[in-house]
N, C-alpha and C positions, 0 to 999 in steps of 0.2 A: 733172896735171888741167886742163879750162875749168872757168869758172864752173858749165855745165850738162853733167855727164856725161853724154857723147854712148854710146847704146845700140843695135847692132848686133840684131835681132829674126829669126830663121832659123829661116823656117817662118811662111806666113800663113792656112792653116786657121784652122779654131775656136778649137785655142788662143792662137794668134799674134795675130787679127784681134780675138778678144772678151775673152779674158781678161790676154794681156800687154798689146798695144800703146795703148790706154786707158787702163787702169792708170798704166802709165808716163808717157804724157804729163801723165796729174793729178799729181804729183806735182812739188812745187816743186824743181829743180835738176836733172832727169832730162830726158832728150830720146829721144826714138825718132829714130836720123839713117839707118838703112838698114835695109832690106826683104830678105829674102832668099829667093825665091820665083821659081822656073820657071816659073811658070801664068799666063801672059798675063791671064785672071780677076781675078786675087789682085792684079796686079800693078796692075793699073786703080784697084782697089779703095785696095791703100795706099798710093798717090799723091794719092786721093782723101780717104780717114780723117787723114793725116799729109802736110799741103801743105811740100812742099819734101823731103820724105824721099830720099834713092836706094835707089833698086830695083837689086838685084842677082840675079843669074841662078845666082850657086854662093856658096858658104860660102867658097871656094879664092878670089876677090876680097876677104873679109875676113881671111885668113890672109896672102895676100900683103901686106893693109898696118894691120898693126897698132894702130902709132902712129893712125890715123885714130876708135880706138876706145876708149871707158875699161871695157864689159864686154860681153858677148856675152850675149841666153839663148836658148836650143836651143828651139823649140818643133815639133819637126816628128813623126812618127811613132815607136813609142816604141822600135823596132828599131834606130835613128839616136842615140837620145839620149847613148849610152855613145862612138857611135865619133866624134860633133862635138866632145862634150866633151870629151876624149880631144884634137881635134886645137886646141879653142880654149886648153888649159891650154897645150902645146906651142908656141902662137904669144906665148903670155904675158899670156892675155888674162883675166879675170876673168867667171864664167860663172856663170849660170842654169840650170839643168837642169828642164824642166816634169818631174814624176813621172809612170812610175817611172825615178828616175835612170838604172836599165841593166835588160835582162830579165832577169838573173839577180844575186842578192847579189856573186858572184865576181867577177864584172863592176864591176860600183858600185865594189866597194870598191878595187879597180884605179883605177878612176878617182879615188879619193879619195885612195890613197897618192900618184898621180902628179902630184895638185893639192900632196900638203901636201910630197913633193921639191921641186917646182920654188919653193913661196913661192907658187901664184897663188890668188887668193881661187875657192870654189866654195860653192854654196846650192843649192838645192831647192827648186821651186816645189807648198809645200803652203800652197796658198791658203785651202782650207778649215779651216785654224788659225787664221784671221782671220772665219769663220761668224759670223752674231748666235746663233743659238741656242749653239754652242761657246761664245764668250765668255761667254754668259748660263753655261752649265753649269757655267765655271772659276770663278765669282765667287760661286757658292752653294757650288762645293768650299770655295773660299778662306773664305766667311762659315760654316761648317757649318751650312749650313741644314738638310742632310740627316741630318745625325749619321754614323756611319759606312757608307760605300757599301759594297753588298756586289755587288749587282749594275748592267751599266750593258748597257742596249739601244740599237741604232744603226740606222738602217734608210737606205738609198737605194733608192725602189722607183719603179718609171712600169709602165705601160701602155704596151706595144708590142708587139704580135702578129704585126706587121710588121717586118723586119728594117730599119735604115736601111740605102742606101748607105755605101760605103767602110770599111777595114781594120778601124775597131775592134769592127766586128760581122758582117761578112762577110770578113773577112780571114781567113789562115791560120793556123793556131797561131802558124808562128815570128815573127808579126808583134807576137805579144805582148799580141795585144787581148785582148779579151773581161773581164767585167764584176767577173772576179778580179784583175786589174791593174791593171783603170781605175779603178770606185770604188772597192774593197777598198783601195788604193792609199790612199785618202782613209779608210776606215774603219777601217783597223788601225793609221794614223797619229795619226789622232785620239785612240785609244782609248789607247796607247803615250803620248802627249803630257798625256791626264791622267791615268794610273792607273799609270802607268812598264810596264818589263820586262813583258815573258811568259815565263812557265816552260813551257809547256804549249798546244797549238795541235790544236785536230779540228775537221773541215771536210767540207761537201758543196756540190763544183764538181760543177755538171752543166750539159747542154744539153737546152732542151726546145724550144725552135723550130727548124721544118723550116726548110734551106736555110742555117743556122745553124753554125759549124761550131767555133765557139769559144761559152765558155760563157757562158750569160746565166740563170744558178740559181745563188745563191752563198748558204752560209749558214758563218758561221766563229766557233767558239767561242776564246774565252782563258781562260787561266787566270794572273792577273798576280801576279806574285811579293808582292804588295801584298794577297793576297786576291779580291783583284775576280776577279768573272769577268763578262768581257763576251760579249755576243752580237751580232753584226753578222750583217744581210742586205745583198744587192743582187739587186736582180731586172728583168727585164725584162717580164714575165708575170702581173702583180700586177693582177686587177683591182680589189683592195679595198686604201687603201694602211695599213698602219700607222703609228706613232708614229714621227715622227722618231726623238726620242730617250724613253725610259724609263730614269731614274736613280733606284735601291732604296736608300736607308740609314736608320739605326734609327730616324729622328727621323721620315720620312714619304718620300714621293717626286716626281720633279718628270718631268711629261707633255707631251711639246711632237707639234704637229701641224705637216706642213707645211715648203718646202724655204726657207731661207735667201735673201731676194731678190734677193742682186747678182748671180747669171747670167742669170735674167729681163731685169736691168734693164741690164745690158750689152749683149745679145744684141739691145735695145730703142734702143740705139747711146745709153747713157744713160754717164755718165761720174763717177769716185769723187768731183772736185772741183765738185758740186752738192750744193745746198740737201738737206739729210734723207737722203743716201747712206746707205742701206743700215739702215736706220730699218721696223722692223717695226710694222704696224696691230696696237693693241689686240684686237682678232680676234684675230690669229698666236700671241700671246703663248700660253707654255707656264704649266698649273697644276702649284701647293706645296703639299703637304701631303697628308693623308693621305680618304678616301673620304667625302662628307658634311662636310668640311671643308678645301677647299680654295680657294687665293687665287690670282687668276693677277698674273706674274711681269713686269714689264716687261720686254722683248730687248735687248740690250743691243745697239747699232748695229754691223751686218758693217762689216770695216773691211779689204778686200785690198788697198786701196793702202797699210795700214801694213807689207806685206811690202816693198815699193818704197823705201815712207822708211826703213824698216834696212837693205835693201843700200843705198841714195844713204849712209849716215851710215856702212855698211864701207867702203866705196868711199874712203872720204875719212879713215880709220882710224880711226873715233869710235867704235865700236862693233862689239860681231860681229857674222855674218852671222845673218838673220832664221831659218834652217833649218840645222841642223850636220846637215852629210853624211851623218854618221856614223849618224844617227837614220833617214835615208830607205836603207842599206843594214841598219841591224837590220827594217823596215819587210820590204826585199825576201827577209831569210830568213824573217821570219814568214811572206808571202805562198807560199815555196818550200814551205815545212813544211805550210801549208795546202792546198798540190795533193798532198803526197806524204800527209797524211792521209788527202783523200779518195778517193785509188787506193788506199788502204791498207787503209783502212773501221778505222782507229783515230789514237787519239790521239798526237800526237809529239809528244817532251818536244825544249825547244830546252835 
């Protein structure tokens, strides 16, 4: 491997251009050396964003010259995640797959098994494990500040009565769009990351807006083996937003409103190697305690770049991958159980 690990980013839509390329470029020792896109406008954007980058029209050009790269990032639409990850593994290239790993748990397991069989590094981009608010909750849990936690509430909500163009909201169901697989992938991953495996799943998965064919109103309830119950919401038709987190424990509660600032900062052209990255203003801090006796909790700094810093170490044989892909398969199993639970009107045991 060279001093700068060479990364090819497959896809340069929202994921590739906003959540991957600028974050990779901000991490010492990593460099985006190629972007794969057949869209002329996105190709020009890639050249402007990453001076000197190679723009390729097809992933086949990457597989034809695997020695030119140290890792591949799959940042394409959901339905192509597993096929492209499989092709990368067959080419012997370490691969990062944007969430979800696949459109089914079975397909995700096949990718994980192939990577293990070939001895190729595989990980999944669950960047919201490094949100400021989630890092803060992890710190509170480690400190025992809430006592024994019994309920976890988490929301990704927005007011978007008019659907956006694109496969995520307007595509057919076989595109694996919709909020359950999109934001639900984050919500479920965060809950499992904090409180361990789930034993049962109940869900309400609905379509609320005209002209949308994929789910845009989702509620998922998990019972964890630890005894914690997680209630998770994702909605596109939420006129007044609920708290981002509400964590209830025997010694008090932590309530946090507002979203982590990193997504907006990336969309505005920011990069994680700038001063103050991921830092929330005091006005955005959550409150800890009980009614009548709460105090603000300084938020940890959000750190999406930590995922790629860990990846660089893993590529050099200096540590584990940032996200175990087996955990991504577990998340897919929970999401599939949620869809079944909603369709059947009952809790599904895992």
